[in-house]
ROVEXTOR-88181 format. One line per 8 residues: number of its first residue (from 1); their letters; for each residue x, y, z of N, C-alpha, C, O. Coordinates in steps of 0.05 Angstrom, whole numbers, plus 5000, padded with zeros to 4 digits. Example, Ala and Ser with C-alpha at 12.3 -4.5 7.8 and 13.67 -1.06 7.14 Angstrom:
% residues 2
1) as) 5264:4886:5156:5246:4910:5156:5264:4934:5156:5285:4934:5169 ~ 5257:4955:5142:5273:4979:5143:5258:5001:5157:5268:5023:5161;
END
This chain:
% residues 148
1) mkkfqivi) 5017:4976:5000:5000:5000:5000:5018:5025:5000:5037:5026:5015 ~ 5011:5044:4983:5026:5069:4982:5015:5088:5004:4991:5089:5009 ~ 5034:5103:5016:5026:5123:5035:5018:5148:5020:5028:5154:4998 ~ 4999:5163:5031:4991:5188:5018:4982:5207:5040:4976:5199:5062 ~ 4981:5232:5033:4969:5252:5051:4948:5267:5036:4947:5267:5011 ~ 4930:5280:5051:4910:5297:5039:4918:5325:5044:4926:5332:5066 ~ 4917:5342:5023:4925:5370:5025:4901:5387:5020:4887:5384:5000 ~ 4896:5405:5039:4873:5424:5037:4884:5452:5036:4896:5461:5055;
9) dckdparl) 4880:5466:5013:4888:5494:5012:4870:5511:5030:4845:5506:5030 ~ 4881:5530:5044:4865:5546:5062:4880:5572:5069:4903:5575:5063 ~ 4865:5591:5080:4877:5616:5088:4888:5615:5116:4908:5629:5122 ~ 4877:5599:5134:4885:5598:5162:4889:5570:5171:4871:5558:5183 ~ 4913:5559:5167:4918:5531:5175:4913:5526:5205:4902:5504:5211 ~ 4920:5544:5222:4916:5539:5251:4886:5535:5257:4879:5519:5274 ~ 4869:5551:5245:4840:5548:5249:4830:5521:5241:4814:5508:5255 ~ 4839:5511:5217:4830:5485:5208:4843:5462:5223:4831:5442:5227;
17) vkfwtqal) 4868:5466:5232:4881:5445:5250:4863:5442:5275:4857:5419:5283 ~ 4856:5464:5287:4839:5463:5311:4813:5449:5306:4805:5431:5321 ~ 4799:5456:5284:4773:5444:5278:4776:5414:5272:4762:5398:5284 ~ 4793:5407:5253:4794:5380:5244:4806:5360:5264:4800:5337:5264 ~ 4824:5370:5283:4833:5352:5304:4809:5344:5321:4807:5321:5329 ~ 4792:5363:5327:4768:5357:5343:4748:5341:5328:4735:5323:5339 ~ 4744:5346:5302:4725:5332:5286:4733:5303:5282:4716:5285:5283 ~ 4759:5298:5277:4768:5271:5270:4781:5255:5292:4786:5231:5290;
25) gyipeppp) 4787:5269:5315:4802:5255:5336:4832:5252:5329:4846:5235:5340 ~ 4841:5269:5310:4870:5270:5303:4884:5287:5323:4872:5299:5341 ~ 4911:5289:5320:4927:5307:5336:4944:5325:5318:4950:5317:5296 ~ 4951:5349:5328:4969:5366:5312:4996:5351:5308:5006:5339:5327 ~ 5007:5353:5285:5032:5339:5280:5055:5355:5291:5058:5379:5284 ~ 5072:5343:5308:5094:5358:5319:5116:5362:5297:5117:5346:5278 ~ 5133:5382:5300:5154:5386:5280:5174:5362:5281:5175:5347:5301 ~ 5189:5358:5259:5208:5336:5259:5228:5338:5282:5233:5359:5292;
33) dgfsswkd) 5239:5315:5289:5259:5314:5311:5281:5334:5305:5290:5337:5282 ~ 5290:5348:5326:5312:5367:5324:5303:5395:5318:5319:5413:5316 ~ 5276:5399:5314:5266:5426:5308:5245:5434:5329:5228:5418:5336 ~ 5247:5459:5338:5228:5468:5358:5202:5477:5346:5182:5480:5360 ~ 5201:5482:5320:5176:5490:5306:5177:5482:5277:5198:5476:5266 ~ 5153:5483:5265:5152:5477:5236:5166:5499:5220:5179:5494:5200 ~ 5164:5524:5230:5177:5546:5216:5208:5542:5215:5220:5547:5195 ~ 5219:5532:5238:5248:5526:5238:5254:5505:5218:5274:5506:5204;
41) fwtkigvp) 5238:5484:5216:5242:5462:5197:5241:5473:5168:5259:5468:5153 ~ 5219:5487:5162:5216:5497:5134:5239:5516:5127:5249:5515:5104 ~ 5248:5533:5145:5271:5551:5140:5296:5534:5135:5311:5540:5116 ~ 5301:5514:5151:5325:5497:5148:5326:5484:5121:5348:5481:5110 ~ 5303:5475:5111:5304:5461:5085:5303:5480:5061:5303:5471:5038 ~ 5302:5506:5066:5304:5525:5045:5279:5538:5035:5280:5552:5014 ~ 5257:5535:5049:5232:5549:5040:5237:5579:5044:5245:5588:5065 ~ 5232:5595:5023:5236:5624:5025:5219:5637:5047:5197:5629:5052;
49) eeelttve) 5231:5657:5060:5218:5671:5083:5190:5682:5076:5172:5680:5092 ~ 5187:5692:5051:5161:5704:5043:5139:5683:5042:5115:5690:5043 ~ 5146:5657:5040:5126:5636:5040:5120:5626:5068:5102:5610:5072 ~ 5135:5636:5088:5131:5627:5115:5116:5646:5133:5115:5642:5157 ~ 5105:5667:5121:5092:5687:5137:5068:5677:5153:5060:5688:5173 ~ 5055:5656:5144:5031:5646:5157:5037:5622:5176:5019:5612:5190 ~ 5062:5613:5177:5069:5590:5193:5071:5599:5222:5092:5609:5231 ~ 5050:5594:5238:5050:5601:5266:5051:5577:5284:5063:5578:5306;
57) gpesitdp) 5040:5555:5275:5039:5531:5291:5037:5507:5272:5044:5509:5249 ~ 5027:5485:5282:5024:5461:5265:5006:5468:5241:4985:5481:5244 ~ 5014:5457:5218:4998:5460:5194:4987:5433:5185:4974:5431:5164 ~ 4992:5413:5201:4983:5386:5193:4974:5371:5218:4981:5377:5240 ~ 4958:5350:5212:4948:5333:5233:4952:5304:5226:4953:5297:5202 ~ 4954:5287:5246:4958:5259:5241:4940:5242:5259:4931:5251:5280 ~ 4935:5218:5250:4919:5199:5265:4937:5189:5288:4958:5178:5282 ~ 4929:5192:5313:4946:5182:5335:4951:5152:5334:4971:5143:5346;
65) dgkgpriw) 4934:5137:5321:4938:5108:5318:4955:5101:5293:4962:5078:5289 ~ 4961:5121:5277:4977:5117:5253:4963:5102:5230:4976:5093:5212 ~ 4937:5101:5231:4922:5086:5211:4912:5105:5188:4912:5097:5165 ~ 4903:5129:5195:4892:5147:5175:4914:5164:5162:4936:5165:5172 ~ 4907:5177:5141:4927:5193:5127:4934:5219:5142:4918:5229:5157 ~ 4957:5229:5137:4965:5256:5146:4948:5276:5131:4944:5272:5107 ~ 4940:5297:5144:4925:5319:5130:4941:5345:5134:4946:5353:5156 ~ 4948:5357:5112:4964:5382:5112:4947:5405:5103:4934:5403:5082;
73) fhavpesk) 4945:5426:5119:4930:5450:5112:4950:5470:5101:4965:5483:5115 ~ 4950:5472:5074:4969:5488:5060:4959:5517:5057:4938:5521:5045 ~ 4974:5535:5068:4966:5564:5067:4968:5575:5039:4989:5572:5026 ~ 4947:5587:5030:4946:5600:5004:4933:5628:5008:4919:5632:5028 ~ 4939:5647:4991:4928:5674:4995:4899:5678:4990:4886:5696:5002 ~ 4887:5662:4973:4859:5666:4966:4840:5649:4982:4848:5627:4992 ~ 4816:5658:4986:4795:5642:4999:4784:5622:4979:4788:5624:4955 ~ 4769:5603:4990:4756:5583:4973:4736:5597:4954:4721:5615:4962;
81) icknrlhf) 4737:5589:4928:4720:5603:4908:4700:5586:4894:4682:5596:4880 ~ 4701:5559:4898:4682:5542:4884:4677:5517:4901:4691:5512:4921 ~ 4658:5501:4892:4652:5476:4906:4676:5457:4906:4691:5455:4886 ~ 4679:5442:4928:4701:5422:4929:4697:5401:4908:4674:5394:4901 ~ 4718:5391:4897:4717:5368:4879:4722:5342:4895:4719:5320:4884 ~ 4730:5345:4919:4736:5322:4937:4726:5331:4965:4729:5354:4973 ~ 4714:5312:4979:4705:5319:5006:4707:5295:5024:4708:5272:5015 ~ 4707:5300:5050:4706:5278:5070:4678:5269:5074:4659:5285:5073;
89) dlgvsggh) 4674:5243:5079:4650:5231:5089:4657:5220:5116:4673:5201:5118 ~ 4645:5231:5137:4650:5221:5164:4629:5201:5172:4605:5208:5175 ~ 4636:5176:5174:4617:5154:5180:4614:5151:5210:4631:5142:5224 ~ 4591:5160:5220:4585:5159:5249:4560:5143:5256:4555:5137:5279 ~ 4545:5135:5235:4519:5123:5240:4520:5093:5248:4502:5083:5260 ~ 4542:5080:5241:4544:5051:5245:4538:5034:5221:4541:5010:5221 ~ 4528:5047:5199:4524:5033:5175:4496:5020:5172:4480:5022:5190 ~ 4492:5007:5149:4465:4997:5142:4455:4974:5159:4432:4967:5157;
97) giridirk) 4472:4963:5176:4463:4942:5194:4448:4953:5219:4438:4938:5235 ~ 4448:4979:5221:4435:4993:5244:4408:5004:5234:4407:5014:5211 ~ 4388:5004:5251:4362:5016:5243:4365:5045:5235:4382:5059:5247 ~ 4350:5054:5216:4352:5081:5206:4347:5102:5227:4360:5123:5227 ~ 4328:5098:5246:4323:5118:5266:4347:5122:5285:4353:5144:5293 ~ 4361:5100:5290:4386:5102:5307:4408:5116:5291:4422:5133:5302 ~ 4410:5109:5265:4430:5122:5248:4425:5152:5247:4444:5168:5249 ~ 4400:5160:5243:4393:5189:5242:4401:5203:5268:4413:5224:5267;
105) erveteai) 4395:5190:5290:4401:5202:5316:4431:5206:5319:4440:5227:5329 ~ 4447:5186:5311:4476:5188:5313:4487:5210:5295:4505:5225:5303 ~ 4476:5212:5270:4485:5233:5252:4478:5261:5263:4495:5279:5262 ~ 4454:5263:5273:4445:5289:5284:4462:5297:5308:4469:5321:5312 ~ 4469:5278:5325:4485:5284:5349:4513:5294:5340:4523:5313:5352 ~ 4524:5281:5320:4551:5290:5310:4549:5317:5297:4567:5334:5300 ~ 4527:5322:5282:4524:5348:5269:4523:5370:5289:4535:5391:5285 ~ 4508:5366:5311:4507:5386:5332:4534:5391:5344:4542:5414:5348;
113) rlveigak) 4549:5370:5350:4576:5373:5361:4594:5389:5343:4609:5406:5352 ~ 4593:5383:5317:4611:5396:5298:4603:5426:5294:4621:5442:5290 ~ 4578:5432:5295:4569:5460:5294:4580:5475:5319:4589:5498:5316 ~ 4580:5462:5341:4591:5474:5366:4621:5481:5364:4630:5499:5378 ~ 4636:5466:5347:4664:5472:5345:4671:5487:5319:4695:5490:5312 ~ 4651:5497:5305:4656:5515:5283:4646:5507:5255:4649:5523:5237 ~ 4633:5484:5252:4622:5476:5226:4596:5491:5221:4584:5502:5240 ~ 4588:5490:5196:4561:5500:5188:4545:5477:5176:4556:5462:5160;
121) rletlete) 4520:5476:5184:4503:5456:5173:4492:5467:5146:4482:5490:5145 ~ 4495:5451:5125:4486:5461:5098:4458:5449:5091:4440:5464:5084 ~ 4455:5423:5093:4429:5411:5086:4428:5382:5096:4449:5369:5101 ~ 4404:5372:5099:4399:5345:5106:4396:5329:5080:4382:5338:5061 ~ 4409:5307:5078:4409:5290:5054:4392:5265:5059:4402:5245:5070 ~ 4367:5267:5052:4348:5245:5058:4327:5244:5035:4317:5265:5026 ~ 4322:5220:5026:4302:5216:5004:4281:5196:5014:4287:5175:5024 ~ 4256:5204:5010:4234:5186:5017:4237:5159:5004:4242:5157:4980;
129) glehyava) 4234:5138:5020:4236:5111:5009:4265:5100:5007:4268:5076:5002 ~ 4284:5116:5012:4312:5107:5011:4323:5107:5040:4322:5127:5054 ~ 4334:5084:5048:4344:5082:5076:4372:5094:5078:4391:5079:5083 ~ 4374:5120:5073:4399:5134:5075:4394:5160:5089:4374:5174:5083 ~ 4412:5168:5106:4409:5194:5120:4437:5206:5123:4455:5192:5133 ~ 4440:5230:5116:4466:5244:5119:4461:5274:5122:4439:5284:5117 ~ 4481:5288:5132:4480:5317:5134:4504:5328:5120:4527:5320:5126 ~ 4499:5347:5102:4521:5361:5089:4529:5385:5106:4512:5399:5117;
137) madpedne) 4555:5388:5110:4565:5409:5127:4589:5423:5114:4598:5415:5092 ~ 4598:5445:5127:4622:5459:5117:4639:5465:5141:4629:5472:5163 ~ 4666:5463:5138:4684:5470:5159:4687:5500:5162:4673:5515:5147 ~ 4703:5510:5180:4705:5539:5184:4714:5556:5159:4710:5580:5159 ~ 4725:5543:5139:4732:5557:5114:4715:5549:5091:4722:5553:5068 ~ 4692:5537:5097:4671:5530:5078:4678:5506:5060:4666:5503:5038 ~ 4697:5489:5068:4702:5464:5054:4680:5444:5062:4676:5439:5085 ~ 4666:5433:5042:4644:5416:5047:4652:5388:5056:4674:5379:5049;
145) fdin) 4636:5376:5073:4639:5348:5081:4612:5338:5089:4594:5353:5095 ~ 4609:5311:5090:4584:5299:5097:4587:5282:5122:4609:5271:5127 ~ 4566:5279:5137:4565:5261:5159:4544:5240:5152:4521:5248:5144 ~ 4550:5215:5154:4531:5194:5148:4534:5171:5167:4519:5151:5165;
END
């Protein structure tokens, strides 16, 4: 299996690190051994100073169990301007082996928690006659994701 990371362009990496660590149960990624900060690391490997103006703290998060991918919040000057072409689906319902009413309750509970830490609820994704329930949401920089 190849290792990969997910990169999310954003204006404020620290804000998204804070949100997504809480949303996913990840932890901020510490700087590499021998460096007191990510800015020290990036400077040492030759990243120009003008590109380091937004580096205040961790810009990436990792799964504390080492199973999920690293997520890097890459600082860019512009705000999000269009719909995501890729998004997260956060599976909290327990899947189709669980009754739909229980799945709905689990999704709604998680939606409320995520709104409390900075997400926005966009819409409920439910179709009459289809045993599927999800909530479309947006993180603090309006990157869309679903809870199902």
